[in-house]
Structures are given as C-alpha cells and as structure tokens.
CHARMM internal coordinates of N, CA and C (Angstrom, degrees):
IC EDIT
DIST 1 N 1 CA 1.4460
DIST 1 CA 1 C 1.5293
ANGL 1 N 1 CA 1 C 108.94
DIST 1 C 2 N 1.3376
ANGL 1 CA 1 C 2 N 117.53
DIHE 1 N 1 CA 1 C 2 N 125.44
DIST 2 N 2 CA 1.4608
ANGL 1 C 2 N 2 CA 119.83
DIHE 1 CA 1 C 2 N 2 CA -179.47
DIST 2 CA 2 C 1.5248
ANGL 2 N 2 CA 2 C 111.59
DIHE 1 C 2 N 2 CA 2 C -68.53
DIST 2 C 3 N 1.3094
ANGL 2 CA 2 C 3 N 115.21
DIHE 2 N 2 CA 2 C 3 N 149.60
DIST 3 N 3 CA 1.4607
ANGL 2 C 3 N 3 CA 120.78
DIHE 2 CA 2 C 3 N 3 CA 178.11
DIST 3 CA 3 C 1.5296
ANGL 3 N 3 CA 3 C 108.85
DIHE 2 C 3 N 3 CA 3 C -69.74
DIST 3 C 4 N 1.3228
ANGL 3 CA 3 C 4 N 117.96
DIHE 3 N 3 CA 3 C 4 N 146.92
DIST 4 N 4 CA 1.4677
ANGL 3 C 4 N 4 CA 119.91
DIHE 3 CA 3 C 4 N 4 CA 177.58
DIST 4 CA 4 C 1.5318
ANGL 4 N 4 CA 4 C 110.83
DIHE 3 C 4 N 4 CA 4 C -65.21
DIST 4 C 5 N 1.3048
ANGL 4 CA 4 C 5 N 115.26
DIHE 4 N 4 CA 4 C 5 N 150.36
DIST 5 N 5 CA 1.4617
ANGL 4 C 5 N 5 CA 121.76
DIHE 4 CA 4 C 5 N 5 CA 179.42
DIST 5 CA 5 C 1.5256
ANGL 5 N 5 CA 5 C 108.95
DIHE 4 C 5 N 5 CA 5 C -70.95
DIST 5 C 6 N 1.3230
ANGL 5 CA 5 C 6 N 116.94
DIHE 5 N 5 CA 5 C 6 N 124.21
DIST 6 N 6 CA 1.4643
ANGL 5 C 6 N 6 CA 120.99
DIHE 5 CA 5 C 6 N 6 CA 179.30
DIST 6 CA 6 C 1.5213
ANGL 6 N 6 CA 6 C 110.19
DIHE 5 C 6 N 6 CA 6 C -73.50
DIST 6 C 7 N 1.3185
ANGL 6 CA 6 C 7 N 115.48
DIHE 6 N 6 CA 6 C 7 N 154.12
DIST 7 N 7 CA 1.4672
ANGL 6 C 7 N 7 CA 122.37
DIHE 6 CA 6 C 7 N 7 CA 174.37
DIST 7 CA 7 C 1.5276
ANGL 7 N 7 CA 7 C 107.09
DIHE 6 C 7 N 7 CA 7 C -104.18
DIST 7 C 8 N 1.3183
ANGL 7 CA 7 C 8 N 115.73
DIHE 7 N 7 CA 7 C 8 N 125.13
DIST 8 N 8 CA 1.4587
ANGL 7 C 8 N 8 CA 121.65
DIHE 7 CA 7 C 8 N 8 CA -179.51
DIST 8 CA 8 C 1.5167
ANGL 8 N 8 CA 8 C 110.02
DIHE 7 C 8 N 8 CA 8 C -101.92
DIST 8 C 9 N 1.3170
ANGL 8 CA 8 C 9 N 115.89
DIHE 8 N 8 CA 8 C 9 N 139.51
DIST 9 N 9 CA 1.4681
ANGL 8 C 9 N 9 CA 121.04
DIHE 8 CA 8 C 9 N 9 CA 177.47
DIST 9 CA 9 C 1.5242
ANGL 9 N 9 CA 9 C 109.70
DIHE 8 C 9 N 9 CA 9 C -88.22
DIST 9 C 10 N 1.3223
ANGL 9 CA 9 C 10 N 116.46
DIHE 9 N 9 CA 9 C 10 N 169.79
DIST 10 N 10 CA 1.4587
ANGL 9 C 10 N 10 CA 122.93
DIHE 9 CA 9 C 10 N 10 CA -172.64
DIST 10 CA 10 C 1.5308
ANGL 10 N 10 CA 10 C 112.71
DIHE 9 C 10 N 10 CA 10 C -55.31
DIST 10 C 11 N 1.3157
ANGL 10 CA 10 C 11 N 118.93
DIHE 10 N 10 CA 10 C 11 N -47.20
DIST 11 N 11 CA 1.4660
ANGL 10 C 11 N 11 CA 120.35
DIHE 10 CA 10 C 11 N 11 CA -177.49
DIST 11 CA 11 C 1.5250
ANGL 11 N 11 CA 11 C 111.85
DIHE 10 C 11 N 11 CA 11 C -59.99
DIST 11 C 12 N 1.3225
ANGL 11 CA 11 C 12 N 117.05
DIHE 11 N 11 CA 11 C 12 N -39.23
DIST 12 N 12 CA 1.4579
ANGL 11 C 12 N 12 CA 120.91
DIHE 11 CA 11 C 12 N 12 CA 178.43
DIST 12 CA 12 C 1.5236
ANGL 12 N 12 CA 12 C 110.57
DIHE 11 C 12 N 12 CA 12 C -67.63
DIST 12 C 13 N 1.3254
ANGL 12 CA 12 C 13 N 116.95
DIHE 12 N 12 CA 12 C 13 N -42.05
DIST 13 N 13 CA 1.4671
ANGL 12 C 13 N 13 CA 121.33
DIHE 12 CA 12 C 13 N 13 CA 178.72
DIST 13 CA 13 C 1.5253
ANGL 13 N 13 CA 13 C 109.79
DIHE 12 C 13 N 13 CA 13 C -63.72
DIST 13 C 14 N 1.3151
ANGL 13 CA 13 C 14 N 117.16
DIHE 13 N 13 CA 13 C 14 N -43.18
DIST 14 N 14 CA 1.4684
ANGL 13 C 14 N 14 CA 121.00
DIHE 13 CA 13 C 14 N 14 CA 177.61
DIST 14 CA 14 C 1.5151
ANGL 14 N 14 CA 14 C 110.98
DIHE 13 C 14 N 14 CA 14 C -59.88
DIST 14 C 15 N 1.3281
ANGL 14 CA 14 C 15 N 116.58
DIHE 14 N 14 CA 14 C 15 N -44.18
DIST 15 N 15 CA 1.4671
ANGL 14 C 15 N 15 CA 121.34
DIHE 14 CA 14 C 15 N 15 CA -179.24
DIST 15 CA 15 C 1.5309
ANGL 15 N 15 CA 15 C 110.98
DIHE 14 C 15 N 15 CA 15 C -64.63
DIST 15 C 16 N 1.3257
ANGL 15 CA 15 C 16 N 117.28
DIHE 15 N 15 CA 15 C 16 N -45.39
DIST 16 N 16 CA 1.4750
ANGL 15 C 16 N 16 CA 121.26
DIHE 15 CA 15 C 16 N 16 CA -177.20
DIST 16 CA 16 C 1.5264
ANGL 16 N 16 CA 16 C 112.83
DIHE 15 C 16 N 16 CA 16 C -69.61
DIST 16 C 17 N 1.3289
ANGL 16 CA 16 C 17 N 117.33
DIHE 16 N 16 CA 16 C 17 N -34.76
DIST 17 N 17 CA 1.4622
ANGL 16 C 17 N 17 CA 120.04
DIHE 16 CA 16 C 17 N 17 CA -175.09
DIST 17 CA 17 C 1.5205
ANGL 17 N 17 CA 17 C 113.10
DIHE 16 C 17 N 17 CA 17 C -94.62
DIST 17 C 18 N 1.3245
ANGL 17 CA 17 C 18 N 117.23
DIHE 17 N 17 CA 17 C 18 N -24.11
DIST 18 N 18 CA 1.4583
ANGL 17 C 18 N 18 CA 120.49
DIHE 17 CA 17 C 18 N 18 CA -175.92
DIST 18 CA 18 C 1.5165
ANGL 18 N 18 CA 18 C 112.88
DIHE 17 C 18 N 18 CA 18 C 78.48
DIST 18 C 19 N 1.3401
ANGL 18 CA 18 C 19 N 116.99
DIHE 18 N 18 CA 18 C 19 N 10.89
DIST 19 N 19 CA 1.4635
ANGL 18 C 19 N 19 CA 121.53
DIHE 18 CA 18 C 19 N 19 CA -179.18
DIST 19 CA 19 C 1.5227
ANGL 19 N 19 CA 19 C 110.72
DIHE 18 C 19 N 19 CA 19 C -95.50
DIST 19 C 20 N 1.3099
ANGL 19 CA 19 C 20 N 116.09
DIHE 19 N 19 CA 19 C 20 N 152.36
DIST 20 N 20 CA 1.4634
ANGL 19 C 20 N 20 CA 120.74
DIHE 19 CA 19 C 20 N 20 CA 174.74
DIST 20 CA 20 C 1.5246
ANGL 20 N 20 CA 20 C 109.22
DIHE 19 C 20 N 20 CA 20 C -80.26
DIST 20 C 21 N 1.3161
ANGL 20 CA 20 C 21 N 115.64
DIHE 20 N 20 CA 20 C 21 N 165.53
DIST 21 N 21 CA 1.4694
ANGL 20 C 21 N 21 CA 121.50
DIHE 20 CA 20 C 21 N 21 CA 179.14
DIST 21 CA 21 C 1.5303
ANGL 21 N 21 CA 21 C 110.51
DIHE 20 C 21 N 21 CA 21 C -57.77
DIST 21 C 22 N 1.3227
ANGL 21 CA 21 C 22 N 115.90
DIHE 21 N 21 CA 21 C 22 N -47.64
DIST 22 N 22 CA 1.4612
ANGL 21 C 22 N 22 CA 119.13
DIHE 21 CA 21 C 22 N 22 CA -177.33
DIST 22 CA 22 C 1.5292
ANGL 22 N 22 CA 22 C 111.68
DIHE 21 C 22 N 22 CA 22 C -65.36
DIST 22 C 23 N 1.3100
ANGL 22 CA 22 C 23 N 118.05
DIHE 22 N 22 CA 22 C 23 N -36.34
DIST 23 N 23 CA 1.4639
ANGL 22 C 23 N 23 CA 120.95
DIHE 22 CA 22 C 23 N 23 CA 178.11
DIST 23 CA 23 C 1.5206
ANGL 23 N 23 CA 23 C 110.71
DIHE 22 C 23 N 23 CA 23 C -66.75
DIST 23 C 24 N 1.3229
ANGL 23 CA 23 C 24 N 117.64
DIHE 23 N 23 CA 23 C 24 N -40.90
DIST 24 N 24 CA 1.4702
ANGL 23 C 24 N 24 CA 121.28
DIHE 23 CA 23 C 24 N 24 CA 177.83
DIST 24 CA 24 C 1.5222
ANGL 24 N 24 CA 24 C 109.90
DIHE 23 C 24 N 24 CA 24 C -58.18
DIST 24 C 25 N 1.3250
ANGL 24 CA 24 C 25 N 117.58
DIHE 24 N 24 CA 24 C 25 N -50.33
DIST 25 N 25 CA 1.4596
ANGL 24 C 25 N 25 CA 120.58
DIHE 24 CA 24 C 25 N 25 CA -177.64
DIST 25 CA 25 C 1.5326
ANGL 25 N 25 CA 25 C 112.40
DIHE 24 C 25 N 25 CA 25 C -68.38
DIST 25 C 26 N 1.3143
ANGL 25 CA 25 C 26 N 117.74
DIHE 25 N 25 CA 25 C 26 N -32.49
DIST 26 N 26 CA 1.4736
ANGL 25 C 26 N 26 CA 120.55
DIHE 25 CA 25 C 26 N 26 CA 175.54
DIST 26 CA 26 C 1.5231
ANGL 26 N 26 CA 26 C 109.70
DIHE 25 C 26 N 26 CA 26 C -65.77
DIST 26 C 27 N 1.3321
ANGL 26 CA 26 C 27 N 116.71
DIHE 26 N 26 CA 26 C 27 N -44.14
DIST 27 N 27 CA 1.4637
ANGL 26 C 27 N 27 CA 120.56
DIHE 26 CA 26 C 27 N 27 CA 179.77
DIST 27 CA 27 C 1.5304
ANGL 27 N 27 CA 27 C 111.33
DIHE 26 C 27 N 27 CA 27 C -66.03
DIST 27 C 28 N 1.3299
ANGL 27 CA 27 C 28 N 118.20
DIHE 27 N 27 CA 27 C 28 N -35.65
DIST 28 N 28 CA 1.4671
ANGL 27 C 28 N 28 CA 120.57
DIHE 27 CA 27 C 28 N 28 CA 175.34
DIST 28 CA 28 C 1.5226
ANGL 28 N 28 CA 28 C 109.45
DIHE 27 C 28 N 28 CA 28 C -60.22
DIST 28 C 29 N 1.3368
ANGL 28 CA 28 C 29 N 116.87
DIHE 28 N 28 CA 28 C 29 N -45.64
DIST 29 N 29 CA 1.4637
ANGL 28 C 29 N 29 CA 121.33
DIHE 28 CA 28 C 29 N 29 CA 179.79
DIST 29 CA 29 C 1.5320
ANGL 29 N 29 CA 29 C 111.40
DIHE 28 C 29 N 29 CA 29 C -62.65
DIST 29 C 30 N 1.3355
ANGL 29 CA 29 C 30 N 117.36
DIHE 29 N 29 CA 29 C 30 N -33.63
DIST 30 N 30 CA 1.4673
ANGL 29 C 30 N 30 CA 121.85
DIHE 29 CA 29 C 30 N 30 CA 179.03
DIST 30 CA 30 C 1.5290
ANGL 30 N 30 CA 30 C 112.10
DIHE 29 C 30 N 30 CA 30 C -78.76
DIST 30 C 31 N 1.3400
ANGL 30 CA 30 C 31 N 116.96
DIHE 30 N 30 CA 30 C 31 N -15.28
DIST 31 N 31 CA 1.4562
ANGL 30 C 31 N 31 CA 120.45
DIHE 30 CA 30 C 31 N 31 CA -177.30
DIST 31 CA 31 C 1.5128
ANGL 31 N 31 CA 31 C 113.50
DIHE 30 C 31 N 31 CA 31 C 84.71
DIST 31 C 32 N 1.3428
ANGL 31 CA 31 C 32 N 116.59
DIHE 31 N 31 CA 31 C 32 N 17.70
DIST 32 N 32 CA 1.4613
ANGL 31 C 32 N 32 CA 119.98
DIHE 31 CA 31 C 32 N 32 CA -177.80
DIST 32 CA 32 C 1.5324
ANGL 32 N 32 CA 32 C 112.79
DIHE 31 C 32 N 32 CA 32 C -111.25
DIST 32 C 33 N 1.3074
ANGL 32 CA 32 C 33 N 116.57
DIHE 32 N 32 CA 32 C 33 N 16.90
DIST 33 N 33 CA 1.4678
ANGL 32 C 33 N 33 CA 122.46
DIHE 32 CA 32 C 33 N 33 CA 177.78
DIST 33 CA 33 C 1.5246
ANGL 33 N 33 CA 33 C 107.55
DIHE 32 C 33 N 33 CA 33 C -148.98
DIST 33 C 34 N 1.3300
ANGL 33 CA 33 C 34 N 117.96
DIHE 33 N 33 CA 33 C 34 N 147.27
DIST 34 N 34 CA 1.4728
ANGL 33 C 34 N 34 CA 120.00
DIHE 33 CA 33 C 34 N 34 CA -178.95
DIST 34 CA 34 C 1.5235
ANGL 34 N 34 CA 34 C 112.85
DIHE 33 C 34 N 34 CA 34 C -57.55
DIST 34 C 35 N 1.3238
ANGL 34 CA 34 C 35 N 114.71
DIHE 34 N 34 CA 34 C 35 N 143.58
DIST 35 N 35 CA 1.4653
ANGL 34 C 35 N 35 CA 120.83
DIHE 34 CA 34 C 35 N 35 CA 176.22
DIST 35 CA 35 C 1.5267
ANGL 35 N 35 CA 35 C 109.94
DIHE 34 C 35 N 35 CA 35 C -78.40
DIST 35 C 36 N 1.3172
ANGL 35 CA 35 C 36 N 114.79
DIHE 35 N 35 CA 35 C 36 N 154.92
DIST 36 N 36 CA 1.4577
ANGL 35 C 36 N 36 CA 120.61
DIHE 35 CA 35 C 36 N 36 CA 175.45
DIST 36 CA 36 C 1.5212
ANGL 36 N 36 CA 36 C 110.63
DIHE 35 C 36 N 36 CA 36 C -75.79
DIST 36 C 37 N 1.3331
ANGL 36 CA 36 C 37 N 114.54
DIHE 36 N 36 CA 36 C 37 N 159.10
DIST 37 N 37 CA 1.4652
ANGL 36 C 37 N 37 CA 120.79
DIHE 36 CA 36 C 37 N 37 CA 171.21
DIST 37 CA 37 C 1.5175
ANGL 37 N 37 CA 37 C 107.02
DIHE 36 C 37 N 37 CA 37 C -118.65
DIST 37 C 38 N 1.3081
ANGL 37 CA 37 C 38 N 115.96
DIHE 37 N 37 CA 37 C 38 N 139.00
DIST 38 N 38 CA 1.4599
ANGL 37 C 38 N 38 CA 121.40
DIHE 37 CA 37 C 38 N 38 CA 179.88
DIST 38 CA 38 C 1.5292
ANGL 38 N 38 CA 38 C 108.69
DIHE 37 C 38 N 38 CA 38 C -77.62
DIST 38 C 39 N 1.3326
ANGL 38 CA 38 C 39 N 116.79
DIHE 38 N 38 CA 38 C 39 N 128.90
DIST 39 N 39 CA 1.4648
ANGL 38 C 39 N 39 CA 120.70
DIHE 38 CA 38 C 39 N 39 CA 179.83
DIST 39 CA 39 C 1.5191
ANGL 39 N 39 CA 39 C 112.75
DIHE 38 C 39 N 39 CA 39 C -113.93
DIST 39 C 40 N 1.3336
ANGL 39 CA 39 C 40 N 116.82
DIHE 39 N 39 CA 39 C 40 N -14.64
DIST 40 N 40 CA 1.4636
ANGL 39 C 40 N 40 CA 121.95
DIHE 39 CA 39 C 40 N 40 CA 175.81
DIST 40 CA 40 C 1.5199
ANGL 40 N 40 CA 40 C 107.83
DIHE 39 C 40 N 40 CA 40 C -162.28
DIST 40 C 41 N 1.3110
ANGL 40 CA 40 C 41 N 115.70
DIHE 40 N 40 CA 40 C 41 N -177.20
DIST 41 N 41 CA 1.4652
ANGL 40 C 41 N 41 CA 120.16
DIHE 40 CA 40 C 41 N 41 CA -179.25
DIST 41 CA 41 C 1.5279
ANGL 41 N 41 CA 41 C 111.24
DIHE 40 C 41 N 41 CA 41 C -58.26
DIST 41 C 42 N 1.3341
ANGL 41 CA 41 C 42 N 116.82
DIHE 41 N 41 CA 41 C 42 N -41.67
DIST 42 N 42 CA 1.4633
ANGL 41 C 42 N 42 CA 120.88
DIHE 41 CA 41 C 42 N 42 CA -176.31
DIST 42 CA 42 C 1.5160
ANGL 42 N 42 CA 42 C 112.87
DIHE 41 C 42 N 42 CA 42 C -117.01
DIST 42 C 43 N 1.3276
ANGL 42 CA 42 C 43 N 118.08
DIHE 42 N 42 CA 42 C 43 N 14.32
DIST 43 N 43 CA 1.4572
ANGL 42 C 43 N 43 CA 120.02
DIHE 42 CA 42 C 43 N 43 CA -176.47
DIST 43 CA 43 C 1.5139
ANGL 43 N 43 CA 43 C 113.10
DIHE 42 C 43 N 43 CA 43 C -129.71
DIST 43 C 44 N 1.3190
ANGL 43 CA 43 C 44 N 114.50
DIHE 43 N 43 CA 43 C 44 N 146.08
DIST 44 N 44 CA 1.4571
ANGL 43 C 44 N 44 CA 120.77
DIHE 43 CA 43 C 44 N 44 CA 176.74
DIST 44 CA 44 C 1.5148
ANGL 44 N 44 CA 44 C 108.01
DIHE 43 C 44 N 44 CA 44 C -148.01
DIST 44 C 45 N 1.3093
ANGL 44 CA 44 C 45 N 115.08
DIHE 44 N 44 CA 44 C 45 N 162.33
DIST 45 N 45 CA 1.4535
ANGL 44 C 45 N 45 CA 119.85
DIHE 44 CA 44 C 45 N 45 CA 179.24
DIST 45 CA 45 C 1.5178
ANGL 45 N 45 CA 45 C 109.69
DIHE 44 C 45 N 45 CA 45 C -160.11
DIST 45 C 46 N 1.3110
ANGL 45 CA 45 C 46 N 116.04
DIHE 45 N 45 CA 45 C 46 N -172.18
DIST 46 N 46 CA 1.4512
ANGL 45 C 46 N 46 CA 122.79
DIHE 45 CA 45 C 46 N 46 CA -177.88
DIST 46 CA 46 C 1.5249
ANGL 46 N 46 CA 46 C 109.88
DIHE 45 C 46 N 46 CA 46 C -121.75
DIST 46 C 47 N 1.3287
ANGL 46 CA 46 C 47 N 115.84
DIHE 46 N 46 CA 46 C 47 N 144.80
DIST 47 N 47 CA 1.4579
ANGL 46 C 47 N 47 CA 119.78
DIHE 46 CA 46 C 47 N 47 CA 173.38
DIST 47 CA 47 C 1.5299
ANGL 47 N 47 CA 47 C 107.95
DIHE 46 C 47 N 47 CA 47 C -67.44
DIST 47 C 48 N 1.3185
ANGL 47 CA 47 C 48 N 116.27
DIHE 47 N 47 CA 47 C 48 N 130.43
DIST 48 N 48 CA 1.4578
ANGL 47 C 48 N 48 CA 120.96
DIHE 47 CA 47 C 48 N 48 CA -178.51
DIST 48 CA 48 C 1.5266
ANGL 48 N 48 CA 48 C 111.10
DIHE 47 C 48 N 48 CA 48 C -59.36
DIST 48 C 49 N 1.3267
ANGL 48 CA 48 C 49 N 117.67
DIHE 48 N 48 CA 48 C 49 N -39.40
DIST 49 N 49 CA 1.4631
ANGL 48 C 49 N 49 CA 120.54
DIHE 48 CA 48 C 49 N 49 CA -178.67
DIST 49 CA 49 C 1.5278
ANGL 49 N 49 CA 49 C 111.68
DIHE 48 C 49 N 49 CA 49 C -62.16
DIST 49 C 50 N 1.3183
ANGL 49 CA 49 C 50 N 117.43
DIHE 49 N 49 CA 49 C 50 N -36.63
DIST 50 N 50 CA 1.4625
ANGL 49 C 50 N 50 CA 120.94
DIHE 49 CA 49 C 50 N 50 CA -179.82
DIST 50 CA 50 C 1.5288
ANGL 50 N 50 CA 50 C 111.00
DIHE 49 C 50 N 50 CA 50 C -72.03
DIST 50 C 51 N 1.3253
ANGL 50 CA 50 C 51 N 116.45
DIHE 50 N 50 CA 50 C 51 N -37.44
DIST 51 N 51 CA 1.4689
ANGL 50 C 51 N 51 CA 119.87
DIHE 50 CA 50 C 51 N 51 CA 175.78
DIST 51 CA 51 C 1.5214
ANGL 51 N 51 CA 51 C 109.23
DIHE 50 C 51 N 51 CA 51 C -65.21
DIST 51 C 52 N 1.3355
ANGL 51 CA 51 C 52 N 117.40
DIHE 51 N 51 CA 51 C 52 N -42.61
DIST 52 N 52 CA 1.4668
ANGL 51 C 52 N 52 CA 120.78
DIHE 51 CA 51 C 52 N 52 CA 178.13
DIST 52 CA 52 C 1.5278
ANGL 52 N 52 CA 52 C 111.16
DIHE 51 C 52 N 52 CA 52 C -61.51
DIST 52 C 53 N 1.3320
ANGL 52 CA 52 C 53 N 117.34
DIHE 52 N 52 CA 52 C 53 N -39.11
DIST 53 N 53 CA 1.4712
ANGL 52 C 53 N 53 CA 121.34
DIHE 52 CA 52 C 53 N 53 CA 177.73
DIST 53 CA 53 C 1.5235
ANGL 53 N 53 CA 53 C 109.72
DIHE 52 C 53 N 53 CA 53 C -63.74
DIST 53 C 54 N 1.3373
ANGL 53 CA 53 C 54 N 117.58
DIHE 53 N 53 CA 53 C 54 N -41.86
DIST 54 N 54 CA 1.4662
ANGL 53 C 54 N 54 CA 120.94
DIHE 53 CA 53 C 54 N 54 CA 178.62
DIST 54 CA 54 C 1.5299
ANGL 54 N 54 CA 54 C 109.88
DIHE 53 C 54 N 54 CA 54 C -64.19
DIST 54 C 55 N 1.3294
ANGL 54 CA 54 C 55 N 117.36
DIHE 54 N 54 CA 54 C 55 N -44.93
DIST 55 N 55 CA 1.4642
ANGL 54 C 55 N 55 CA 121.51
DIHE 54 CA 54 C 55 N 55 CA -179.48
DIST 55 CA 55 C 1.5303
ANGL 55 N 55 CA 55 C 110.87
DIHE 54 C 55 N 55 CA 55 C -60.49
DIST 55 C 56 N 1.3252
ANGL 55 CA 55 C 56 N 117.22
DIHE 55 N 55 CA 55 C 56 N -37.51
DIST 56 N 56 CA 1.4604
ANGL 55 C 56 N 56 CA 121.58
DIHE 55 CA 55 C 56 N 56 CA -178.00
DIST 56 CA 56 C 1.5254
ANGL 56 N 56 CA 56 C 112.39
DIHE 55 C 56 N 56 CA 56 C -64.74
DIST 56 C 57 N 1.3374
ANGL 56 CA 56 C 57 N 118.38
DIHE 56 N 56 CA 56 C 57 N -32.11
DIST 57 N 57 CA 1.4652
ANGL 56 C 57 N 57 CA 121.17
DIHE 56 CA 56 C 57 N 57 CA -178.08
DIST 57 CA 57 C 1.5302
ANGL 57 N 57 CA 57 C 110.38
DIHE 56 C 57 N 57 CA 57 C -159.06
DIST 57 C 58 N 1.3335
ANGL 57 CA 57 C 58 N 117.66
DIHE 57 N 57 CA 57 C 58 N 75.12
DIST 58 N 58 CA 1.4719
ANGL 57 C 58 N 58 CA 120.25
DIHE 57 CA 57 C 58 N 58 CA -176.81
DIST 58 CA 58 C 1.5274
ANGL 58 N 58 CA 58 C 115.37
DIHE 57 C 58 N 58 CA 58 C -55.84
DIST 58 C 59 N 1.3390
ANGL 58 CA 58 C 59 N 119.95
DIHE 58 N 58 CA 58 C 59 N -44.17
DIST 59 N 59 CA 1.4688
ANGL 58 C 59 N 59 CA 118.30
DIHE 58 CA 58 C 59 N 59 CA -177.52
DIST 59 CA 59 C 1.5290
ANGL 59 N 59 CA 59 C 113.85
DIHE 58 C 59 N 59 CA 59 C -65.02
DIST 59 C 60 N 1.3217
ANGL 59 CA 59 C 60 N 117.15
DIHE 59 N 59 CA 59 C 60 N -27.53
DIST 60 N 60 CA 1.4688
ANGL 59 C 60 N 60 CA 120.48
DIHE 59 CA 59 C 60 N 60 CA -176.99
DIST 60 CA 60 C 1.5242
ANGL 60 N 60 CA 60 C 112.93
DIHE 59 C 60 N 60 CA 60 C -90.88
DIST 60 C 61 N 1.3318
ANGL 60 CA 60 C 61 N 117.41
DIHE 60 N 60 CA 60 C 61 N -7.83
DIST 61 N 61 CA 1.4657
ANGL 60 C 61 N 61 CA 119.65
DIHE 60 CA 60 C 61 N 61 CA -176.00
DIST 61 CA 61 C 1.5248
ANGL 61 N 61 CA 61 C 110.86
DIHE 60 C 61 N 61 CA 61 C -70.94
DIST 61 C 62 N 1.3254
ANGL 61 CA 61 C 62 N 115.72
DIHE 61 N 61 CA 61 C 62 N 135.05
DIST 62 N 62 CA 1.4620
ANGL 61 C 62 N 62 CA 122.81
DIHE 61 CA 61 C 62 N 62 CA 173.28
DIST 62 CA 62 C 1.5191
ANGL 62 N 62 CA 62 C 107.79
DIHE 61 C 62 N 62 CA 62 C -136.58
DIST 62 C 63 N 1.3298
ANGL 62 CA 62 C 63 N 117.32
DIHE 62 N 62 CA 62 C 63 N 130.86
DIST 63 N 63 CA 1.4584
ANGL 62 C 63 N 63 CA 122.33
DIHE 62 CA 62 C 63 N 63 CA -176.16
DIST 63 CA 63 C 1.5181
ANGL 63 N 63 CA 63 C 112.26
DIHE 62 C 63 N 63 CA 63 C -60.45
DIST 63 C 64 N 1.3315
ANGL 63 CA 63 C 64 N 118.02
DIHE 63 N 63 CA 63 C 64 N -30.43
DIST 64 N 64 CA 1.4631
ANGL 63 C 64 N 64 CA 119.11
DIHE 63 CA 63 C 64 N 64 CA -178.95
DIST 64 CA 64 C 1.5284
ANGL 64 N 64 CA 64 C 111.85
DIHE 63 C 64 N 64 CA 64 C -67.28
DIST 64 C 65 N 1.3307
ANGL 64 CA 64 C 65 N 117.17
DIHE 64 N 64 CA 64 C 65 N -13.18
DIST 65 N 65 CA 1.4684
ANGL 64 C 65 N 65 CA 121.08
DIHE 64 CA 64 C 65 N 65 CA 177.35
DIST 65 CA 65 C 1.5269
ANGL 65 N 65 CA 65 C 112.64
DIHE 64 C 65 N 65 CA 65 C -93.94
DIST 65 C 66 N 1.3218
ANGL 65 CA 65 C 66 N 118.12
DIHE 65 N 65 CA 65 C 66 N 9.28
DIST 66 N 66 CA 1.4653
ANGL 65 C 66 N 66 CA 121.67
DIHE 65 CA 65 C 66 N 66 CA -177.35
DIST 66 CA 66 C 1.5167
ANGL 66 N 66 CA 66 C 113.53
DIHE 65 C 66 N 66 CA 66 C -61.50
DIST 66 C 67 N 1.3188
ANGL 66 CA 66 C 67 N 118.32
DIHE 66 N 66 CA 66 C 67 N -20.63
DIST 67 N 67 CA 1.4563
ANGL 66 C 67 N 67 CA 120.66
DIHE 66 CA 66 C 67 N 67 CA -177.72
DIST 67 CA 67 C 1.5211
ANGL 67 N 67 CA 67 C 112.94
DIHE 66 C 67 N 67 CA 67 C -86.61
DIST 67 C 68 N 1.3308
ANGL 67 CA 67 C 68 N 117.69
DIHE 67 N 67 CA 67 C 68 N 1.19
DIST 68 N 68 CA 1.4579
ANGL 67 C 68 N 68 CA 120.53
DIHE 67 CA 67 C 68 N 68 CA 177.72
DIST 68 CA 68 C 1.5270
ANGL 68 N 68 CA 68 C 109.57
DIHE 67 C 68 N 68 CA 68 C -64.14
DIST 68 C 69 N 1.3363
ANGL 68 CA 68 C 69 N 117.54
DIHE 68 N 68 CA 68 C 69 N 151.27
DIST 69 N 69 CA 1.4667
ANGL 68 C 69 N 69 CA 119.58
DIHE 68 CA 68 C 69 N 69 CA 175.51
DIST 69 CA 69 C 1.5279
ANGL 69 N 69 CA 69 C 109.27
DIHE 68 C 69 N 69 CA 69 C -62.38
DIST 69 C 70 N 1.3059
ANGL 69 CA 69 C 70 N 115.96
DIHE 69 N 69 CA 69 C 70 N 146.64
DIST 70 N 70 CA 1.4484
ANGL 69 C 70 N 70 CA 122.00
DIHE 69 CA 69 C 70 N 70 CA -178.39
DIST 70 CA 70 C 1.5152
ANGL 70 N 70 CA 70 C 109.13
DIHE 69 C 70 N 70 CA 70 C -94.47
DIST 70 C 71 N 1.3415
ANGL 70 CA 70 C 71 N 117.28
DIHE 70 N 70 CA 70 C 71 N 128.85
DIST 71 N 71 CA 1.4520
ANGL 70 C 71 N 71 CA 121.89
DIHE 70 CA 70 C 71 N 71 CA 174.95
DIST 71 CA 71 C 1.5164
ANGL 71 N 71 CA 71 C 107.51
DIHE 70 C 71 N 71 CA 71 C -112.18
DIST 71 C 72 N 1.3260
ANGL 71 CA 71 C 72 N 115.97
DIHE 71 N 71 CA 71 C 72 N 98.41
DIST 72 N 72 CA 1.4651
ANGL 71 C 72 N 72 CA 120.51
DIHE 71 CA 71 C 72 N 72 CA -179.21
DIST 72 CA 72 C 1.5083
ANGL 72 N 72 CA 72 C 112.50
DIHE 71 C 72 N 72 CA 72 C -87.15
DIST 72 C 73 N 1.3374
ANGL 72 CA 72 C 73 N 117.93
DIHE 72 N 72 CA 72 C 73 N 8.98
DIST 73 N 73 CA 1.4554
ANGL 72 C 73 N 73 CA 121.50
DIHE 72 CA 72 C 73 N 73 CA 178.54
DIST 73 CA 73 C 1.5058
ANGL 73 N 73 CA 73 C 111.83
DIHE 72 C 73 N 73 CA 73 C 81.74
DIST 73 C 74 N 1.3321
ANGL 73 CA 73 C 74 N 115.79
DIHE 73 N 73 CA 73 C 74 N -172.32
DIST 74 N 74 CA 1.4726
ANGL 73 C 74 N 74 CA 119.81
DIHE 73 CA 73 C 74 N 74 CA -177.44
DIST 74 CA 74 C 1.5201
ANGL 74 N 74 CA 74 C 111.42
DIHE 73 C 74 N 74 CA 74 C -69.12
DIST 74 C 75 N 1.2874
ANGL 74 CA 74 C 75 N 115.18
DIHE 74 N 74 CA 74 C 75 N 150.06
DIST 75 N 75 CA 1.4756
ANGL 74 C 75 N 75 CA 120.27
DIHE 74 CA 74 C 75 N 75 CA 179.53
DIST 75 CA 75 C 1.4752
ANGL 75 N 75 CA 75 C 111.94
DIHE 74 C 75 N 75 CA 75 C -85.37
END
COOR INIT
IC SEED 1 N 1 CA 1 C
IC BUILD
C-alpha cells in the first residue's frame, strides 16, 4: 500500500524550490506551479508529489497536468 501524499506548508515549499512567496503565487496564477489544497479554514498546503514533479522539470510543468498519475520511482 503506497504511503499517503504529504501536505507541505509554504515554508517547506519555499525551502525545497528556492522560490520566494511572491514568485510561487505568481507562478500559480500563470499555471506553471502546483495549486494549493485547502486543509482547514485558515490553512492550505501543497501535495508533496506535485512539488516533486515541479522540482524534477520546472519548465515543463503545467498545472492542468496535475491529475496525471504520480511515478515516485522504485520503493
């Protein structure tokens, strides 16, 4: 059974991607960065698998492809 996809908060996403907060939100608006998911009334985060997909190939990432199956490689 695969492990559930973790939800990453903004500081972790910033650290992993090297992007600033404003750049992340600009790229979300452009459709070139994963969208956030709401986790509570005042909280949101990103699926770790989608951030990993973006990190693997930033220029090729498109948000409309977020529903593709995730291949995290061998376990």
